[in-house]
Structures are given as structure tokens and as C-alpha cells.
GURO-761230 format. One record per residue (C-alpha): x negated, y, z; residue number from 1. Coordinates in pm, whole numbers. Layout:
{{X Y Z} NUM}
...
end
This chain:
{{4 27 7} 1}
{{-133 359 -90} 2}
{{-63 652 2} 3}
{{12 891 -301} 4}
{{173 1214 -171} 5}
{{116 1372 178} 6}
{{334 1725 282} 7}
{{375 1887 582} 8}
{{799 1929 598} 9}
{{964 2097 904} 10}
{{703 1995 1166} 11}
{{674 1613 1048} 12}
{{555 1445 711} 13}
{{699 1400 377} 14}
{{450 1110 195} 15}
{{473 859 -104} 16}
{{363 542 -108} 17}
{{255 236 -419} 18}
{{269 -74 -321} 19}
{{314 -397 -506} 20}
{{649 -547 -463} 21}
{{693 -908 -483} 22}
{{1073 -899 -481} 23}
{{1026 -701 -791} 24}
{{717 -863 -966} 25}
{{594 -497 -995} 26}
{{448 -229 -887} 27}
{{665 85 -650} 28}
{{721 403 -499} 29}
{{920 499 -213} 30}
{{915 828 -21} 31}
{{931 831 327} 32}
{{1027 1167 558} 33}
{{806 1047 928} 34}
{{1028 1363 1161} 35}
{{773 1499 1379} 36}
{{925 1265 1655} 37}
{{767 983 1504} 38}
{{447 1131 1655} 39}
{{529 1012 2020} 40}
{{790 706 1965} 41}
{{974 511 1715} 42}
{{1279 583 1547} 43}
{{1546 457 1359} 44}
{{1596 454 951} 45}
{{1819 567 730} 46}
{{1804 473 397} 47}
{{1869 684 55} 48}
{{1960 522 -278} 49}
{{1976 760 -567} 50}
{{2155 766 -872} 51}
{{2127 714 -1239} 52}
{{1809 841 -1428} 53}
{{1626 929 -1060} 54}
{{1362 818 -908} 55}
{{1209 873 -509} 56}
{{1146 1241 -592} 57}
{{1529 1360 -670} 58}
{{1599 1257 -315} 59}
{{1311 1462 -104} 60}
{{1299 1753 -356} 61}
{{1659 1852 -409} 62}
{{1840 1752 -87} 63}
{{1728 1953 201} 64}
{{1776 1623 399} 65}
{{1441 1621 629} 66}
{{1593 1967 791} 67}
{{1855 1744 954} 68}
{{1594 1410 982} 69}
{{1365 1623 1197} 70}
{{1654 1767 1418} 71}
{{1793 1415 1494} 72}
{{1465 1236 1528} 73}
{{1574 976 1233} 74}
{{1341 848 959} 75}
{{1422 869 562} 76}
{{1332 634 343} 77}
{{1425 677 -33} 78}
{{1305 405 -332} 79}
{{1318 410 -663} 80}
{{1609 321 -845} 81}
{{1480 62 -1086} 82}
{{1165 -184 -1138} 83}
{{877 -38 -1319} 84}
{{632 -70 -1560} 85}
{{476 -200 -1919} 86}
{{634 -518 -1881} 87}
{{977 -473 -1694} 88}
{{1284 -520 -1940} 89}
{{1414 -183 -2103} 90}
{{1692 -68 -2329} 91}
{{1811 224 -2526} 92}
{{2031 529 -2337} 93}
{{2001 631 -1902} 94}
{{2267 372 -1835} 95}
{{2057 79 -1843} 96}
{{1735 -80 -1752} 97}
{{1477 101 -1626} 98}
{{1635 451 -1392} 99}
{{1984 202 -1367} 100}
{{1911 -99 -1173} 101}
{{2212 -126 -1030} 102}
{{2101 -238 -671} 103}
{{2177 -595 -769} 104}
{{1995 -890 -829} 105}
{{2005 -937 -1220} 106}
{{2054 -1341 -1333} 107}
{{2058 -1328 -1737} 108}
{{1722 -1255 -1928} 109}
{{1559 -1036 -1991} 110}
{{1635 -867 -1665} 111}
{{1642 -1177 -1373} 112}
{{1259 -1167 -1382} 113}
{{1238 -800 -1200} 114}
{{1563 -631 -1140} 115}
{{1630 -788 -770} 116}
{{1682 -437 -674} 117}
{{1928 -573 -385} 118}
{{1722 -786 -235} 119}
{{1407 -550 -241} 120}
{{1620 -248 -65} 121}
{{1781 -482 167} 122}
{{1479 -723 273} 123}
{{1154 -610 127} 124}
{{1154 -273 170} 125}
{{1261 -261 573} 126}
{{1017 -557 601} 127}
{{762 -321 490} 128}
{{884 -3 700} 129}
{{929 -169 1005} 130}
{{582 -365 974} 131}
{{403 -70 886} 132}
{{578 303 1021} 133}
{{688 428 1384} 134}
{{1046 275 1302} 135}
{{1276 37 1502} 136}
{{1503 -215 1291} 137}
{{1806 17 1364} 138}
{{1882 105 1012} 139}
{{2190 303 832} 140}
{{2267 333 431} 141}
{{2381 571 245} 142}
{{2332 712 -148} 143}
{{2482 871 -455} 144}
{{2678 755 -756} 145}
{{2538 471 -874} 146}
{{2325 481 -531} 147}
{{2688 510 -349} 148}
{{2743 197 -532} 149}
{{2414 61 -398} 150}
{{2461 164 -8} 151}
{{2842 15 -9} 152}
{{2771 -312 -181} 153}
{{2499 -386 5} 154}
{{2616 -264 357} 155}
{{2904 -512 278} 156}
{{2709 -762 178} 157}
{{2450 -771 520} 158}
{{2714 -799 821} 159}
{{2504 -676 1107} 160}
{{2183 -489 915} 161}
{{2289 -170 917} 162}
{{2507 59 1223} 163}
{{2628 287 939} 164}
{{2723 375 563} 165}
{{2797 700 335} 166}
{{2824 783 21} 167}
{{2841 1083 -196} 168}
{{3021 1013 -551} 169}
{{3010 664 -556} 170}
{{3095 391 -819} 171}
{{3301 220 -635} 172}
{{3510 -19 -853} 173}
{{3179 -89 -1137} 174}
{{3396 -376 -1264} 175}
{{3678 -132 -1402} 176}
{{3468 150 -1528} 177}
{{3252 236 -1839} 178}
{{2883 255 -1628} 179}
{{2945 -36 -1411} 180}
{{3048 -288 -1692} 181}
{{2773 -210 -1925} 182}
{{2536 -266 -1665} 183}
{{2713 -599 -1529} 184}
{{2733 -743 -1901} 185}
{{2386 -699 -1909} 186}
{{2285 -812 -1580} 187}
{{2490 -1103 -1467} 188}
{{2711 -1226 -1780} 189}
{{3034 -1171 -1926} 190}
{{3273 -1359 -1621} 191}
{{3416 -1070 -1380} 192}
{{3442 -1367 -1162} 193}
{{3031 -1304 -1070} 194}
{{3085 -920 -1090} 195}
{{3283 -933 -779} 196}
{{3024 -993 -544} 197}
{{2828 -677 -653} 198}
{{3163 -403 -692} 199}
{{3229 -255 -306} 200}
{{3637 -297 -372} 201}
{{3630 -637 -460} 202}
{{3379 -703 -148} 203}
{{3641 -536 115} 204}
{{3915 -805 85} 205}
{{3665 -1047 237} 206}
{{3453 -821 438} 207}
{{3284 -972 745} 208}
{{3226 -641 910} 209}
{{3470 -308 974} 210}
{{3194 -105 924} 211}
{{3306 235 924} 212}
{{3288 405 562} 213}
{{3226 800 480} 214}
{{3239 915 138} 215}
{{3229 1230 15} 216}
{{3386 1296 -329} 217}
{{3342 1670 -526} 218}
{{3664 1783 -657} 219}
{{3537 1927 -1000} 220}
{{3310 1624 -1057} 221}
{{3222 1578 -1434} 222}
{{3308 1204 -1393} 223}
{{3573 1186 -1134} 224}
{{3829 1008 -1365} 225}
{{3595 799 -1601} 226}
{{3366 669 -1387} 227}
{{3413 706 -992} 228}
{{3795 663 -940} 229}
{{3760 700 -546} 230}
{{4130 648 -519} 231}
{{4066 273 -583} 232}
{{3838 256 -261} 233}
{{4095 374 -82} 234}
{{4357 158 -182} 235}
{{4126 -162 -110} 236}
{{4050 -27 221} 237}
{{4378 32 303} 238}
{{4488 -292 181} 239}
{{4181 -455 419} 240}
{{4277 -252 688} 241}
{{3859 -148 676} 242}
{{3827 202 844} 243}
{{3778 496 531} 244}
{{3683 904 594} 245}
{{3735 978 206} 246}
{{3689 1370 140} 247}
{{3751 1499 -195} 248}
{{3582 1817 -196} 249}
{{3748 2090 -393} 250}
{{3492 2286 -689} 251}
{{3229 2065 -599} 252}
{{3056 1878 -873} 253}
{{2805 1554 -925} 254}
{{2511 1746 -881} 255}
{{2270 1760 -609} 256}
{{2401 2144 -505} 257}
{{2737 1896 -368} 258}
{{2472 1676 -174} 259}
{{2302 1917 -6} 260}
{{2611 2102 125} 261}
{{2714 1805 293} 262}
{{2411 1588 362} 263}
{{2375 1797 702} 264}
{{2703 1578 800} 265}
{{2617 1248 698} 266}
{{2276 1271 851} 267}
{{2460 1350 1204} 268}
{{2711 1068 1131} 269}
{{2473 810 1079} 270}
{{2207 967 1379} 271}
{{2533 948 1593} 272}
{{2533 557 1483} 273}
{{2191 519 1502} 274}
{{2110 660 1854} 275}
{{2386 424 2021} 276}
end
């Protein structure tokens, strides 16, 4: 593991590391923010999953999250959104291949060799963080758009691993919208029954844990009706008796201006759960 960025930030350190991932069979980068409290004690961790086209950089440079992490004493970890490298499969367009890993474990050739972002985020990365940084085993997870989908799905698939989960503008029902259908056909095949294991709305029907969901959605989001459809999440939670706080924020779009406006509330939400 090699540190490639090291910058003072709100009394702590914003770092970026490169390491070889055995899960993804390639080199990966992740960002970690260590608040000032990390100098003296181990702290809980909030994992952030970014959306289509992003790397670890988008969140750490645009969200303004470090200020709130320093306030609450929470480590922030932001991985890249897909495997990377010359031998990693890719595709034309922004919504498949590199930058579009969809936080699942691919089963189809040529994707299956590298595209195992679920296992990387849920298993390998936390093991690395907890072994090499002043981090406890108390974890929460959040994300935006494709990363919001990832946060919801990973929390639902791994009961007991996370204290809390939240999302901004998540793709809540990828089986039913173009972004998700394109990715699922490529990564998983043509059987919709195989897609359900990676669809938050489908997973809610059999969820073993009632971890409350916090979701913020911009009312002026250009993808609201075509790709996001948060009403499907509300319906699935109502049917399953699963707690959900879904907030439609008038005037906000899909950008990091939206995330920056409410990230402090999300970090406070996670900090309460992490410090119980």
C-alpha cells in the first residue's frame, strides 16, 4: 500500500492510497480522511460510494464532508467506483465498464475477472482499513446515484456489518431503469431473477435487518423520473414494513451542489449510530 496524496484538512489529513486488490485483480485507489481525533484514539468509519464516471476524487474535493467528519470524529473512506487497469474490461459510453462498476459481483465474461466491487467494498477494503488505520469495526455506508444504489444494496445484503445507511439520489430499482438494465444485462446476464440480488427494492422484501434508510432526493434532478424513481423505494419499504425517511428537496439537482448542501446532516445521522 502506497500513500500518493497527503493534505492537511480541518485539523486532520486527507490522504489517497494505492494498493493491489486481490478481489479485483488490479491496483486500486481509495481516499481516507483521518480527523484530528484519530491522533489519539480509534474511530468509526463511514464508507462513501460515488456514482457513474467518478473516482475517489469527486467526493473528497466537492462534498465538503471533511468539516463534518472532523466535528463528529468519523473517518471517511471513499473507494474508486470500478476496477482500473489496461487489462480490465471496458465499454463505450459512460454507464458501463470503468467508472461504472455498479457495486456488484459480475458473473459474465469478460467482466467477471475484475468486476467484483461488492466484495471489495464489503470485505477487502474494510479489512485493509481496520488493519492499517486507527479504525474500529463500527461501520456505516452512504453514496450517491450508482453509489447510493451500492450503499443500499450492500447494507441490505450484509446484515450486522453496518450501523447505518443513507443515500443521495440512489438508483433504487436498477432492474426497472435504463442504467441498471444495461449494467445488469452485461454483468449478470439476461435472467431478471439474477438481478434481484442486486436491486434494493427487491431485497427489501426479504431483508433480515430493519436498518433505517435515510434518502435525500433532489426535486429538480434531471434523472428523477427516468433513472431514479424513489417512489419505488417508498412502496417497497411500505410493503416490507421497513423504516424509511425519504426527503424530496425542492430545487436541487443531481450534482455535488446538492450533496454538499445536506452532507452535514447525513454525517450527523451516521455519527449518532456509530457512537451508540
